[in-house]
PyMOL Python script that loads the backbone (N, CA, C, O; Angstrom):
from pymol import cmd

cmd.read_pdbstr("""\
ATOM      1  N   MET A   1     -11.530 -20.774 -21.947  1.00  0.00           N
ATOM      2  CA  MET A   1     -10.535 -21.157 -21.850  1.00  0.00           C
ATOM      3  C   MET A   1      -9.678 -19.520 -22.127  1.00  0.00           C
ATOM      4  O   MET A   1      -9.162 -19.442 -23.242  1.00  0.00           O
ATOM      5  N   SER A   2      -9.504 -18.244 -21.197  1.00  0.00           N
ATOM      6  CA  SER A   2      -9.102 -17.356 -20.582  1.00  0.00           C
ATOM      7  C   SER A   2      -7.681 -16.616 -21.612  1.00  0.00           C
ATOM      8  O   SER A   2      -6.514 -16.822 -21.280  1.00  0.00           O
ATOM      9  N   LEU A   3      -7.946 -16.002 -22.509  1.00  0.00           N
ATOM     10  CA  LEU A   3      -7.122 -15.098 -22.379  1.00  0.00           C
ATOM     11  C   LEU A   3      -5.742 -13.695 -21.353  1.00  0.00           C
ATOM     12  O   LEU A   3      -6.283 -12.714 -20.843  1.00  0.00           O
ATOM     13  N   LEU A   4      -5.078 -13.752 -21.295  1.00  0.00           N
ATOM     14  CA  LEU A   4      -4.494 -12.821 -20.922  1.00  0.00           C
ATOM     15  C   LEU A   4      -4.658 -11.448 -21.525  1.00  0.00           C
ATOM     16  O   LEU A   4      -4.698 -11.375 -22.753  1.00  0.00           O
ATOM     17  N   LYS A   5      -4.751 -10.427 -20.850  1.00  0.00           N
ATOM     18  CA  LYS A   5      -5.221  -8.981 -21.790  1.00  0.00           C
ATOM     19  C   LYS A   5      -4.483  -8.349 -20.839  1.00  0.00           C
ATOM     20  O   LYS A   5      -4.633  -8.122 -19.638  1.00  0.00           O
ATOM     21  N   PRO A   6      -3.420  -8.053 -21.883  1.00  0.00           N
ATOM     22  CA  PRO A   6      -1.884  -7.126 -21.984  1.00  0.00           C
ATOM     23  C   PRO A   6      -2.133  -5.737 -20.983  1.00  0.00           C
ATOM     24  O   PRO A   6      -3.114  -5.088 -20.621  1.00  0.00           O
ATOM     25  N   PRO A   7      -0.912  -5.691 -20.801  1.00  0.00           N
ATOM     26  CA  PRO A   7      -1.210  -4.101 -19.773  1.00  0.00           C
ATOM     27  C   PRO A   7      -1.601  -2.808 -21.036  1.00  0.00           C
ATOM     28  O   PRO A   7      -1.080  -2.787 -22.151  1.00  0.00           O
ATOM     29  N   THR A   8      -2.403  -2.015 -20.640  1.00  0.00           N
ATOM     30  CA  THR A   8      -2.407  -0.851 -21.098  1.00  0.00           C
ATOM     31  C   THR A   8      -1.338   0.100 -21.563  1.00  0.00           C
ATOM     32  O   THR A   8      -1.092   0.602 -22.660  1.00  0.00           O
ATOM     33  N   TYR A   9      -0.663   0.203 -20.117  1.00  0.00           N
ATOM     34  CA  TYR A   9       0.508   1.404 -19.604  1.00  0.00           C
ATOM     35  C   TYR A   9       1.840  -0.097 -19.485  1.00  0.00           C
ATOM     36  O   TYR A   9       1.526  -0.994 -18.702  1.00  0.00           O
ATOM     37  N   VAL A  10       3.389  -0.277 -20.363  1.00  0.00           N
ATOM     38  CA  VAL A  10       4.264  -0.509 -20.031  1.00  0.00           C
ATOM     39  C   VAL A  10       5.304  -0.043 -18.954  1.00  0.00           C
ATOM     40  O   VAL A  10       6.017   0.851 -19.409  1.00  0.00           O
ATOM     41  N   VAL A  11       5.581  -0.360 -17.745  1.00  0.00           N
ATOM     42  CA  VAL A  11       6.890  -0.189 -16.619  1.00  0.00           C
ATOM     43  C   VAL A  11       7.762   0.043 -17.626  1.00  0.00           C
ATOM     44  O   VAL A  11       8.131  -0.773 -18.471  1.00  0.00           O
ATOM     45  N   GLU A  12       8.123   1.316 -17.500  1.00  0.00           N
ATOM     46  CA  GLU A  12       9.638   1.327 -18.480  1.00  0.00           C
ATOM     47  C   GLU A  12      10.929   2.245 -16.969  1.00  0.00           C
ATOM     48  O   GLU A  12      10.859   3.126 -16.112  1.00  0.00           O
ATOM     49  N   PHE A  13      12.191   0.989 -17.665  1.00  0.00           N
ATOM     50  CA  PHE A  13      12.406   1.276 -15.939  1.00  0.00           C
ATOM     51  C   PHE A  13      13.823   2.281 -16.645  1.00  0.00           C
ATOM     52  O   PHE A  13      14.730   1.844 -17.354  1.00  0.00           O
ATOM     53  N   THR A  14      13.628   3.687 -16.180  1.00  0.00           N
ATOM     54  CA  THR A  14      14.364   4.784 -16.122  1.00  0.00           C
ATOM     55  C   THR A  14      14.778   4.758 -14.673  1.00  0.00           C
ATOM     56  O   THR A  14      14.312   4.120 -13.729  1.00  0.00           O
ATOM     57  N   PRO A  15      15.850   5.682 -14.747  1.00  0.00           N
ATOM     58  CA  PRO A  15      16.673   5.384 -13.651  1.00  0.00           C
ATOM     59  C   PRO A  15      15.957   5.435 -12.477  1.00  0.00           C
ATOM     60  O   PRO A  15      16.256   4.768 -11.487  1.00  0.00           O
ATOM     61  N   LYS A  16      14.478   6.640 -12.577  1.00  0.00           N
ATOM     62  CA  LYS A  16      13.720   6.539 -11.267  1.00  0.00           C
ATOM     63  C   LYS A  16      13.051   5.435 -10.934  1.00  0.00           C
ATOM     64  O   LYS A  16      12.880   4.933  -9.823  1.00  0.00           O
ATOM     65  N   THR A  17      12.523   4.949 -12.466  1.00  0.00           N
ATOM     66  CA  THR A  17      11.779   3.808 -11.790  1.00  0.00           C
ATOM     67  C   THR A  17      12.724   2.557 -11.262  1.00  0.00           C
ATOM     68  O   THR A  17      12.372   1.991 -10.228  1.00  0.00           O
ATOM     69  N   ILE A  18      13.733   2.182 -11.843  1.00  0.00           N
ATOM     70  CA  ILE A  18      14.888   1.553 -11.911  1.00  0.00           C
ATOM     71  C   ILE A  18      15.314   1.587  -9.687  1.00  0.00           C
ATOM     72  O   ILE A  18      15.744   0.485  -9.345  1.00  0.00           O
ATOM     73  N   LEU A  19      15.249   2.272  -8.876  1.00  0.00           N
ATOM     74  CA  LEU A  19      15.622   2.932  -7.821  1.00  0.00           C
ATOM     75  C   LEU A  19      14.309   2.913  -7.399  1.00  0.00           C
ATOM     76  O   LEU A  19      14.326   2.550  -6.222  1.00  0.00           O
ATOM     77  N   ALA A  20      13.167   3.124  -7.769  1.00  0.00           N
ATOM     78  CA  ALA A  20      11.664   2.767  -6.844  1.00  0.00           C
ATOM     79  C   ALA A  20      11.637   1.290  -6.958  1.00  0.00           C
ATOM     80  O   ALA A  20      12.069   0.840  -5.896  1.00  0.00           O
ATOM     81  N   VAL A  21      11.404   0.585  -7.563  1.00  0.00           N
ATOM     82  CA  VAL A  21      11.096  -0.946  -7.319  1.00  0.00           C
ATOM     83  C   VAL A  21      12.820  -1.017  -6.803  1.00  0.00           C
ATOM     84  O   VAL A  21      12.719  -1.323  -5.615  1.00  0.00           O
ATOM     85  N   LEU A  22      13.406  -0.965  -6.927  1.00  0.00           N
ATOM     86  CA  LEU A  22      14.640  -1.711  -5.962  1.00  0.00           C
ATOM     87  C   LEU A  22      14.733  -1.340  -4.516  1.00  0.00           C
ATOM     88  O   LEU A  22      15.363  -2.057  -3.738  1.00  0.00           O
ATOM     89  N   SER A  23      14.063  -0.121  -4.081  1.00  0.00           N
ATOM     90  CA  SER A  23      13.734   0.521  -2.966  1.00  0.00           C
ATOM     91  C   SER A  23      13.981  -0.395  -1.703  1.00  0.00           C
ATOM     92  O   SER A  23      13.753  -1.604  -1.744  1.00  0.00           O
ATOM     93  N   PRO A  24      14.435   0.214  -0.636  1.00  0.00           N
ATOM     94  CA  PRO A  24      13.647  -0.470   0.964  1.00  0.00           C
ATOM     95  C   PRO A  24      12.359  -0.277   0.296  1.00  0.00           C
ATOM     96  O   PRO A  24      11.761  -1.277  -0.101  1.00  0.00           O
ATOM     97  N   SER A  25      11.889   0.824   0.135  1.00  0.00           N
ATOM     98  CA  SER A  25      10.480   1.021   0.547  1.00  0.00           C
ATOM     99  C   SER A  25       9.393   0.148  -0.258  1.00  0.00           C
ATOM    100  O   SER A  25       8.315   0.155   0.337  1.00  0.00           O
ATOM    101  N   ALA A  26       9.380  -0.709  -1.619  1.00  0.00           N
ATOM    102  CA  ALA A  26       8.735  -0.921  -2.166  1.00  0.00           C
ATOM    103  C   ALA A  26       8.343  -2.081  -1.344  1.00  0.00           C
ATOM    104  O   ALA A  26       7.301  -2.464  -0.813  1.00  0.00           O
ATOM    105  N   LEU A  27      10.027  -2.662  -1.467  1.00  0.00           N
ATOM    106  CA  LEU A  27      10.416  -3.900  -0.668  1.00  0.00           C
ATOM    107  C   LEU A  27       8.759  -4.133   0.486  1.00  0.00           C
ATOM    108  O   LEU A  27       7.938  -5.050   0.495  1.00  0.00           O
ATOM    109  N   GLU A  28       8.822  -3.166   1.113  1.00  0.00           N
ATOM    110  CA  GLU A  28       8.090  -2.904   2.397  1.00  0.00           C
ATOM    111  C   GLU A  28       6.879  -2.709   2.011  1.00  0.00           C
ATOM    112  O   GLU A  28       6.477  -1.850   2.795  1.00  0.00           O
ATOM    113  N   GLY A  29       6.227  -2.902   1.462  1.00  0.00           N
ATOM    114  CA  GLY A  29       5.293  -2.667   0.672  1.00  0.00           C
ATOM    115  C   GLY A  29       4.330  -0.909   0.402  1.00  0.00           C
ATOM    116  O   GLY A  29       3.191  -0.839  -0.060  1.00  0.00           O
ATOM    117  N   ASN A  30       5.096   0.180   0.793  1.00  0.00           N
ATOM    118  CA  ASN A  30       5.531   1.479   0.129  1.00  0.00           C
ATOM    119  C   ASN A  30       4.380   1.757  -0.428  1.00  0.00           C
ATOM    120  O   ASN A  30       3.462   0.943  -0.528  1.00  0.00           O
ATOM    121  N   GLU A  31       4.351   2.938  -0.832  1.00  0.00           N
ATOM    122  CA  GLU A  31       3.234   3.316  -2.223  1.00  0.00           C
ATOM    123  C   GLU A  31       4.727   4.237  -3.330  1.00  0.00           C
ATOM    124  O   GLU A  31       5.117   5.365  -3.030  1.00  0.00           O
ATOM    125  N   VAL A  32       5.202   3.587  -4.307  1.00  0.00           N
ATOM    126  CA  VAL A  32       6.133   4.492  -5.016  1.00  0.00           C
ATOM    127  C   VAL A  32       6.122   5.160  -6.141  1.00  0.00           C
ATOM    128  O   VAL A  32       5.097   4.840  -6.743  1.00  0.00           O
ATOM    129  N   ASP A  33       6.922   6.162  -6.921  1.00  0.00           N
ATOM    130  CA  ASP A  33       6.317   6.090  -7.980  1.00  0.00           C
ATOM    131  C   ASP A  33       7.153   6.261  -9.106  1.00  0.00           C
ATOM    132  O   ASP A  33       8.270   6.696  -8.825  1.00  0.00           O
ATOM    133  N   LEU A  34       6.839   5.952 -10.790  1.00  0.00           N
ATOM    134  CA  LEU A  34       7.651   4.788 -11.511  1.00  0.00           C
ATOM    135  C   LEU A  34       6.654   5.724 -12.692  1.00  0.00           C
ATOM    136  O   LEU A  34       5.528   6.220 -12.649  1.00  0.00           O
ATOM    137  N   ASP A  35       7.868   5.637 -13.836  1.00  0.00           N
ATOM    138  CA  ASP A  35       7.365   6.243 -15.566  1.00  0.00           C
ATOM    139  C   ASP A  35       6.851   4.776 -16.572  1.00  0.00           C
ATOM    140  O   ASP A  35       7.789   4.059 -16.919  1.00  0.00           O
ATOM    141  N   VAL A  36       5.794   4.451 -16.910  1.00  0.00           N
ATOM    142  CA  VAL A  36       5.239   3.821 -17.304  1.00  0.00           C
ATOM    143  C   VAL A  36       4.864   4.838 -19.400  1.00  0.00           C
ATOM    144  O   VAL A  36       4.848   6.037 -19.680  1.00  0.00           O
ATOM    145  N   TYR A  37       4.668   3.712 -20.212  1.00  0.00           N
ATOM    146  CA  TYR A  37       4.130   4.374 -21.130  1.00  0.00           C
ATOM    147  C   TYR A  37       2.821   3.558 -21.972  1.00  0.00           C
ATOM    148  O   TYR A  37       1.913   3.027 -21.332  1.00  0.00           O
ATOM    149  N   ASP A  38       2.859   3.543 -23.279  1.00  0.00           N
ATOM    150  CA  ASP A  38       1.372   3.742 -23.232  1.00  0.00           C
ATOM    151  C   ASP A  38       1.953   1.707 -24.106  1.00  0.00           C
ATOM    152  O   ASP A  38       2.996   1.648 -24.759  1.00  0.00           O
ATOM    153  N   HIS A  39       1.298   0.739 -23.953  1.00  0.00           N
ATOM    154  CA  HIS A  39       2.546   0.345 -24.994  1.00  0.00           C
ATOM    155  C   HIS A  39       1.007   0.231 -26.598  1.00  0.00           C
ATOM    156  O   HIS A  39       0.720  -0.855 -27.100  1.00  0.00           O
ATOM    157  N   ARG A  40       0.451   1.320 -26.961  1.00  0.00           N
ATOM    158  CA  ARG A  40       0.797   1.070 -28.368  1.00  0.00           C
ATOM    159  C   ARG A  40       0.608   2.401 -28.254  1.00  0.00           C
ATOM    160  O   ARG A  40      -0.498   2.939 -28.192  1.00  0.00           O
ATOM    161  N   ASP A  41       1.735   2.993 -28.223  1.00  0.00           N
ATOM    162  CA  ASP A  41       2.332   4.768 -28.432  1.00  0.00           C
ATOM    163  C   ASP A  41       3.706   4.932 -26.988  1.00  0.00           C
ATOM    164  O   ASP A  41       3.666   5.432 -25.864  1.00  0.00           O
ATOM    165  N   ALA A  42       4.769   4.240 -27.768  1.00  0.00           N
ATOM    166  CA  ALA A  42       5.724   4.219 -26.437  1.00  0.00           C
ATOM    167  C   ALA A  42       5.680   5.722 -26.716  1.00  0.00           C
ATOM    168  O   ALA A  42       5.029   5.969 -25.701  1.00  0.00           O
ATOM    169  N   ALA A  43       5.854   6.962 -27.291  1.00  0.00           N
ATOM    170  CA  ALA A  43       6.435   7.850 -26.848  1.00  0.00           C
ATOM    171  C   ALA A  43       5.125   8.565 -25.927  1.00  0.00           C
ATOM    172  O   ALA A  43       5.626   9.524 -25.340  1.00  0.00           O
ATOM    173  N   GLN A  44       3.826   8.475 -25.623  1.00  0.00           N
ATOM    174  CA  GLN A  44       3.651   8.559 -24.321  1.00  0.00           C
ATOM    175  C   GLN A  44       3.601   7.593 -23.082  1.00  0.00           C
ATOM    176  O   GLN A  44       3.382   6.425 -22.762  1.00  0.00           O
ATOM    177  N   LYS A  45       4.023   9.110 -22.481  1.00  0.00           N
ATOM    178  CA  LYS A  45       4.977   8.674 -21.349  1.00  0.00           C
ATOM    179  C   LYS A  45       3.871   9.220 -19.837  1.00  0.00           C
ATOM    180  O   LYS A  45       3.166  10.206 -20.053  1.00  0.00           O
ATOM    181  N   PHE A  46       3.783   8.600 -18.493  1.00  0.00           N
ATOM    182  CA  PHE A  46       2.911   9.099 -17.633  1.00  0.00           C
ATOM    183  C   PHE A  46       4.005   7.995 -16.600  1.00  0.00           C
ATOM    184  O   PHE A  46       4.724   6.998 -16.537  1.00  0.00           O
ATOM    185  N   GLU A  47       3.294   9.354 -15.821  1.00  0.00           N
ATOM    186  CA  GLU A  47       3.689   8.702 -14.157  1.00  0.00           C
ATOM    187  C   GLU A  47       2.991   7.431 -13.090  1.00  0.00           C
ATOM    188  O   GLU A  47       1.965   7.714 -12.471  1.00  0.00           O
ATOM    189  N   ALA A  48       3.214   6.940 -13.035  1.00  0.00           N
ATOM    190  CA  ALA A  48       2.335   5.614 -12.128  1.00  0.00           C
ATOM    191  C   ALA A  48       2.355   5.669 -10.581  1.00  0.00           C
ATOM    192  O   ALA A  48       2.867   6.569  -9.915  1.00  0.00           O
ATOM    193  N   LYS A  49       1.709   4.549 -10.102  1.00  0.00           N
ATOM    194  CA  LYS A  49       2.150   4.500  -8.727  1.00  0.00           C
ATOM    195  C   LYS A  49       2.240   3.331  -8.855  1.00  0.00           C
ATOM    196  O   LYS A  49       1.844   2.673  -9.817  1.00  0.00           O
ATOM    197  N   GLY A  50       3.023   2.766  -7.444  1.00  0.00           N
ATOM    198  CA  GLY A  50       3.311   1.305  -7.717  1.00  0.00           C
ATOM    199  C   GLY A  50       3.208   1.136  -6.353  1.00  0.00           C
ATOM    200  O   GLY A  50       3.117   2.162  -5.678  1.00  0.00           O
ATOM    201  N   GLN A  51       3.200  -0.436  -5.538  1.00  0.00           N
ATOM    202  CA  GLN A  51       3.256  -0.782  -4.375  1.00  0.00           C
ATOM    203  C   GLN A  51       3.234  -2.333  -4.167  1.00  0.00           C
ATOM    204  O   GLN A  51       2.474  -2.974  -4.893  1.00  0.00           O
ATOM    205  N   ARG A  52       3.763  -2.794  -3.525  1.00  0.00           N
ATOM    206  CA  ARG A  52       3.643  -4.578  -3.942  1.00  0.00           C
ATOM    207  C   ARG A  52       2.449  -4.471  -2.628  1.00  0.00           C
ATOM    208  O   ARG A  52       2.098  -3.639  -1.790  1.00  0.00           O
ATOM    209  N   GLN A  53       2.156  -5.620  -2.969  1.00  0.00           N
ATOM    210  CA  GLN A  53       0.429  -5.930  -2.027  1.00  0.00           C
ATOM    211  C   GLN A  53       0.953  -6.810  -0.639  1.00  0.00           C
ATOM    212  O   GLN A  53       2.024  -7.414  -0.598  1.00  0.00           O
ATOM    213  N   LYS A  54       0.299  -6.768   0.099  1.00  0.00           N
ATOM    214  CA  LYS A  54       0.254  -6.900   1.497  1.00  0.00           C
ATOM    215  C   LYS A  54      -0.507  -8.704   1.224  1.00  0.00           C
ATOM    216  O   LYS A  54      -0.066  -9.840   1.397  1.00  0.00           O
ATOM    217  N   GLU A  55      -1.321  -8.352   0.916  1.00  0.00           N
ATOM    218  CA  GLU A  55      -2.361 -10.168   0.639  1.00  0.00           C
ATOM    219  C   GLU A  55      -1.498 -10.953   0.208  1.00  0.00           C
ATOM    220  O   GLU A  55      -1.630 -12.091   0.660  1.00  0.00           O
ATOM    221  N   ASP A  56      -0.204 -10.735  -0.865  1.00  0.00           N
ATOM    222  CA  ASP A  56      -0.150 -11.734  -1.713  1.00  0.00           C
ATOM    223  C   ASP A  56       1.793 -10.992  -2.260  1.00  0.00           C
ATOM    224  O   ASP A  56       2.031 -10.837  -3.457  1.00  0.00           O
ATOM    225  N   ARG A  57       2.537 -10.760  -1.524  1.00  0.00           N
ATOM    226  CA  ARG A  57       4.212 -10.444  -1.424  1.00  0.00           C
ATOM    227  C   ARG A  57       4.495 -10.584  -3.274  1.00  0.00           C
ATOM    228  O   ARG A  57       5.249  -9.774  -3.813  1.00  0.00           O
ATOM    229  N   ASP A  58       3.990 -11.382  -3.869  1.00  0.00           N
ATOM    230  CA  ASP A  58       4.835 -11.215  -4.948  1.00  0.00           C
ATOM    231  C   ASP A  58       3.812 -10.809  -6.580  1.00  0.00           C
ATOM    232  O   ASP A  58       3.855 -11.059  -7.785  1.00  0.00           O
ATOM    233  N   VAL A  59       2.951 -10.028  -5.565  1.00  0.00           N
ATOM    234  CA  VAL A  59       2.183  -8.913  -6.589  1.00  0.00           C
ATOM    235  C   VAL A  59       2.946  -7.640  -6.682  1.00  0.00           C
ATOM    236  O   VAL A  59       3.772  -7.567  -5.773  1.00  0.00           O
ATOM    237  N   PHE A  60       2.944  -6.354  -7.678  1.00  0.00           N
ATOM    238  CA  PHE A  60       3.310  -5.055  -7.011  1.00  0.00           C
ATOM    239  C   PHE A  60       2.488  -4.260  -8.328  1.00  0.00           C
ATOM    240  O   PHE A  60       2.691  -4.265  -9.543  1.00  0.00           O
ATOM    241  N   ARG A  61       1.300  -3.474  -7.314  1.00  0.00           N
ATOM    242  CA  ARG A  61       0.004  -3.188  -8.356  1.00  0.00           C
ATOM    243  C   ARG A  61       0.023  -2.054  -9.001  1.00  0.00           C
ATOM    244  O   ARG A  61      -1.144  -1.982  -9.389  1.00  0.00           O
ATOM    245  N   VAL A  62       0.651  -0.954  -9.446  1.00  0.00           N
ATOM    246  CA  VAL A  62       0.460  -0.112 -11.329  1.00  0.00           C
ATOM    247  C   VAL A  62      -0.475   0.188 -11.381  1.00  0.00           C
ATOM    248  O   VAL A  62      -1.338  -0.339 -12.083  1.00  0.00           O
ATOM    249  N   THR A  63      -0.652   1.304 -10.530  1.00  0.00           N
ATOM    250  CA  THR A  63      -1.955   2.674 -11.138  1.00  0.00           C
ATOM    251  C   THR A  63      -1.987   3.531 -12.033  1.00  0.00           C
ATOM    252  O   THR A  63      -1.710   4.699 -11.760  1.00  0.00           O
ATOM    253  N   THR A  64      -2.161   3.336 -12.679  1.00  0.00           N
ATOM    254  CA  THR A  64      -2.170   5.153 -13.651  1.00  0.00           C
ATOM    255  C   THR A  64      -2.721   5.918 -14.416  1.00  0.00           C
ATOM    256  O   THR A  64      -2.772   5.984 -15.644  1.00  0.00           O
ATOM    257  N   ALA A  65      -3.264   6.682 -13.364  1.00  0.00           N
ATOM    258  CA  ALA A  65      -4.418   7.570 -13.500  1.00  0.00           C
ATOM    259  C   ALA A  65      -4.064   8.966 -14.661  1.00  0.00           C
ATOM    260  O   ALA A  65      -3.182   9.802 -14.465  1.00  0.00           O
ATOM    261  N   THR A  66      -4.832   8.937 -15.652  1.00  0.00           N
ATOM    262  CA  THR A  66      -4.680   9.687 -16.876  1.00  0.00           C
ATOM    263  C   THR A  66      -6.368   9.666 -17.192  1.00  0.00           C
ATOM    264  O   THR A  66      -7.140   8.715 -17.311  1.00  0.00           O
ATOM    265  N   GLY A  67      -6.586  11.145 -17.274  1.00  0.00           N
ATOM    266  CA  GLY A  67      -7.435  11.597 -17.913  1.00  0.00           C
ATOM    267  C   GLY A  67      -8.930  11.250 -16.360  1.00  0.00           C
ATOM    268  O   GLY A  67     -10.092  10.920 -16.596  1.00  0.00           O
ATOM    269  N   GLY A  68      -8.491  11.412 -15.339  1.00  0.00           N
ATOM    270  CA  GLY A  68      -9.625  11.112 -14.886  1.00  0.00           C
ATOM    271  C   GLY A  68      -9.803   9.157 -14.654  1.00  0.00           C
ATOM    272  O   GLY A  68     -10.189   8.514 -13.678  1.00  0.00           O
ATOM    273  N   ASP A  69      -9.467   8.843 -15.615  1.00  0.00           N
ATOM    274  CA  ASP A  69      -8.889   7.158 -15.658  1.00  0.00           C
ATOM    275  C   ASP A  69      -8.366   6.449 -14.777  1.00  0.00           C
ATOM    276  O   ASP A  69      -7.630   7.198 -14.134  1.00  0.00           O
ATOM    277  N   ALA A  70      -8.315   5.284 -14.315  1.00  0.00           N
ATOM    278  CA  ALA A  70      -7.387   4.586 -13.401  1.00  0.00           C
ATOM    279  C   ALA A  70      -7.272   3.421 -13.674  1.00  0.00           C
ATOM    280  O   ALA A  70      -8.001   2.667 -13.029  1.00  0.00           O
ATOM    281  N   ASN A  71      -6.456   2.870 -14.581  1.00  0.00           N
ATOM    282  CA  ASN A  71      -6.127   1.513 -14.684  1.00  0.00           C
ATOM    283  C   ASN A  71      -4.662   1.094 -13.759  1.00  0.00           C
ATOM    284  O   ASN A  71      -3.545   1.522 -13.469  1.00  0.00           O
ATOM    285  N   ILE A  72      -5.596  -0.073 -13.552  1.00  0.00           N
ATOM    286  CA  ILE A  72      -4.296  -0.678 -12.911  1.00  0.00           C
ATOM    287  C   ILE A  72      -4.395  -1.935 -13.245  1.00  0.00           C
ATOM    288  O   ILE A  72      -5.408  -2.397 -13.771  1.00  0.00           O
ATOM    289  N   TYR A  73      -3.041  -2.815 -12.893  1.00  0.00           N
ATOM    290  CA  TYR A  73      -2.118  -3.830 -13.693  1.00  0.00           C
ATOM    291  C   TYR A  73      -1.166  -4.416 -12.704  1.00  0.00           C
ATOM    292  O   TYR A  73      -0.120  -3.789 -12.539  1.00  0.00           O
ATOM    293  N   ASP A  74      -1.349  -5.523 -12.008  1.00  0.00           N
ATOM    294  CA  ASP A  74      -0.659  -6.500 -11.452  1.00  0.00           C
ATOM    295  C   ASP A  74       0.340  -7.006 -12.140  1.00  0.00           C
ATOM    296  O   ASP A  74       0.380  -7.541 -13.247  1.00  0.00           O
ATOM    297  N   TRP A  75       1.394  -6.698 -11.103  1.00  0.00           N
ATOM    298  CA  TRP A  75       2.778  -7.431 -12.226  1.00  0.00           C
ATOM    299  C   TRP A  75       3.451  -8.421 -10.821  1.00  0.00           C
ATOM    300  O   TRP A  75       3.199  -8.246  -9.629  1.00  0.00           O
ATOM    301  N   ASN A  76       4.196  -9.284 -11.326  1.00  0.00           N
ATOM    302  CA  ASN A  76       5.220 -10.267 -10.735  1.00  0.00           C
ATOM    303  C   ASN A  76       5.892  -9.784 -10.601  1.00  0.00           C
ATOM    304  O   ASN A  76       6.772  -9.653 -11.452  1.00  0.00           O
ATOM    305  N   TYR A  77       5.938  -8.772  -8.579  1.00  0.00           N
ATOM    306  CA  TYR A  77       7.061  -8.800  -8.020  1.00  0.00           C
ATOM    307  C   TYR A  77       8.483  -8.915  -8.717  1.00  0.00           C
ATOM    308  O   TYR A  77       9.155  -8.253  -9.508  1.00  0.00           O
ATOM    309  N   THR A  78       8.572  -9.937  -8.106  1.00  0.00           N
ATOM    310  CA  THR A  78      10.518 -11.232  -8.579  1.00  0.00           C
ATOM    311  C   THR A  78      10.212 -10.267  -9.289  1.00  0.00           C
ATOM    312  O   THR A  78      10.147  -9.130  -8.823  1.00  0.00           O
ATOM    313  N   ILE A  79       9.924 -10.597 -10.783  1.00  0.00           N
ATOM    314  CA  ILE A  79      10.660 -10.389 -11.831  1.00  0.00           C
ATOM    315  C   ILE A  79      10.446  -8.503 -12.321  1.00  0.00           C
ATOM    316  O   ILE A  79      10.950  -7.999 -13.325  1.00  0.00           O
ATOM    317  N   LEU A  80       9.712  -7.882 -11.451  1.00  0.00           N
ATOM    318  CA  LEU A  80       9.718  -6.815 -12.308  1.00  0.00           C
ATOM    319  C   LEU A  80      11.209  -5.793 -11.482  1.00  0.00           C
ATOM    320  O   LEU A  80      11.683  -4.714 -11.837  1.00  0.00           O
ATOM    321  N   ARG A  81      11.638  -6.807 -10.170  1.00  0.00           N
ATOM    322  CA  ARG A  81      13.176  -6.573  -9.124  1.00  0.00           C
ATOM    323  C   ARG A  81      13.953  -7.075 -10.282  1.00  0.00           C
ATOM    324  O   ARG A  81      14.927  -6.423 -10.660  1.00  0.00           O
ATOM    325  N   GLU A  82      13.517  -8.491 -11.053  1.00  0.00           N
ATOM    326  CA  GLU A  82      15.221  -8.906 -11.099  1.00  0.00           C
ATOM    327  C   GLU A  82      15.104  -8.254 -12.447  1.00  0.00           C
ATOM    328  O   GLU A  82      16.271  -7.999 -12.745  1.00  0.00           O
ATOM    329  N   SER A  83      13.948  -7.650 -13.894  1.00  0.00           N
ATOM    330  CA  SER A  83      14.434  -6.805 -14.738  1.00  0.00           C
ATOM    331  C   SER A  83      14.945  -4.942 -14.592  1.00  0.00           C
ATOM    332  O   SER A  83      15.275  -4.047 -15.370  1.00  0.00           O
ATOM    333  N   ALA A  84      14.788  -5.080 -13.388  1.00  0.00           N
ATOM    334  CA  ALA A  84      15.594  -3.890 -12.607  1.00  0.00           C
ATOM    335  C   ALA A  84      16.292  -3.658 -12.565  1.00  0.00           C
ATOM    336  O   ALA A  84      16.774  -2.563 -12.858  1.00  0.00           O
ATOM    337  N   ASP A  85      17.009  -5.072 -11.952  1.00  0.00           N
ATOM    338  CA  ASP A  85      18.372  -5.115 -11.407  1.00  0.00           C
ATOM    339  C   ASP A  85      19.332  -4.959 -12.930  1.00  0.00           C
ATOM    340  O   ASP A  85      20.333  -4.274 -13.137  1.00  0.00           O
ATOM    341  N   ARG A  86      18.705  -5.725 -13.693  1.00  0.00           N
ATOM    342  CA  ARG A  86      19.476  -6.078 -15.381  1.00  0.00           C
ATOM    343  C   ARG A  86      19.152  -4.509 -15.617  1.00  0.00           C
ATOM    344  O   ARG A  86      20.162  -3.908 -15.252  1.00  0.00           O
ATOM    345  N   HIS A  87      18.428  -3.823 -15.954  1.00  0.00           N
ATOM    346  CA  HIS A  87      18.464  -2.910 -16.298  1.00  0.00           C
ATOM    347  C   HIS A  87      19.487  -1.708 -15.649  1.00  0.00           C
ATOM    348  O   HIS A  87      20.192  -0.957 -16.322  1.00  0.00           O
ATOM    349  N   ARG A  88      19.380  -1.727 -14.159  1.00  0.00           N
ATOM    350  CA  ARG A  88      20.637  -1.366 -13.702  1.00  0.00           C
ATOM    351  C   ARG A  88      21.533  -1.344 -14.142  1.00  0.00           C
ATOM    352  O   ARG A  88      22.096  -0.391 -14.680  1.00  0.00           O
ATOM    353  N   LYS A  89      21.990  -2.767 -13.968  1.00  0.00           N
ATOM    354  CA  LYS A  89      23.427  -3.058 -14.459  1.00  0.00           C
ATOM    355  C   LYS A  89      24.138  -2.273 -15.824  1.00  0.00           C
ATOM    356  O   LYS A  89      25.208  -1.772 -16.171  1.00  0.00           O
ATOM    357  N   ILE A  90      23.127  -2.466 -16.199  1.00  0.00           N
ATOM    358  CA  ILE A  90      23.057  -2.244 -18.082  1.00  0.00           C
ATOM    359  C   ILE A  90      23.222  -0.821 -18.326  1.00  0.00           C
ATOM    360  O   ILE A  90      23.420  -0.357 -19.449  1.00  0.00           O
ATOM    361  N   LYS A  91      23.149  -0.234 -17.413  1.00  0.00           N
ATOM    362  CA  LYS A  91      22.972   1.101 -17.564  1.00  0.00           C
ATOM    363  C   LYS A  91      24.344   2.068 -16.835  1.00  0.00           C
ATOM    364  O   LYS A  91      24.749   3.029 -17.489  1.00  0.00           O
ATOM    365  N   LYS A  92      25.213   1.645 -15.038  1.00  0.00           N
ATOM    366  CA  LYS A  92      26.327   1.604 -15.231  1.00  0.00           C
ATOM    367  C   LYS A  92      26.814   1.514 -16.061  1.00  0.00           C
ATOM    368  O   LYS A  92      28.045   1.490 -16.055  1.00  0.00           O
TER     369      LYS A  92
END
""", "prot")
cmd.dss("prot")
cmd.show_as("cartoon", "prot")
cmd.util.cbc("prot")
cmd.orient("prot")
């Protein structure tokens, strides 16, 4: 049995990230800018690129480049959009 590996970088629902995830551009599969943090140390913040995958419309791939290395993690796009929408409503 294979266990899921937790993401190294977690999507942070900042105003920038919320707008990006909910944007028509993200919905169409264009690359958008996101804020992420290191799951081992939430004080370590980074910028990442996110893109809805054309071959699997429910996959949103987040790529974080740090120190020459790229970390890629696939998120469920429906859950990510619902979470962004919830955070948007809370922040109003």
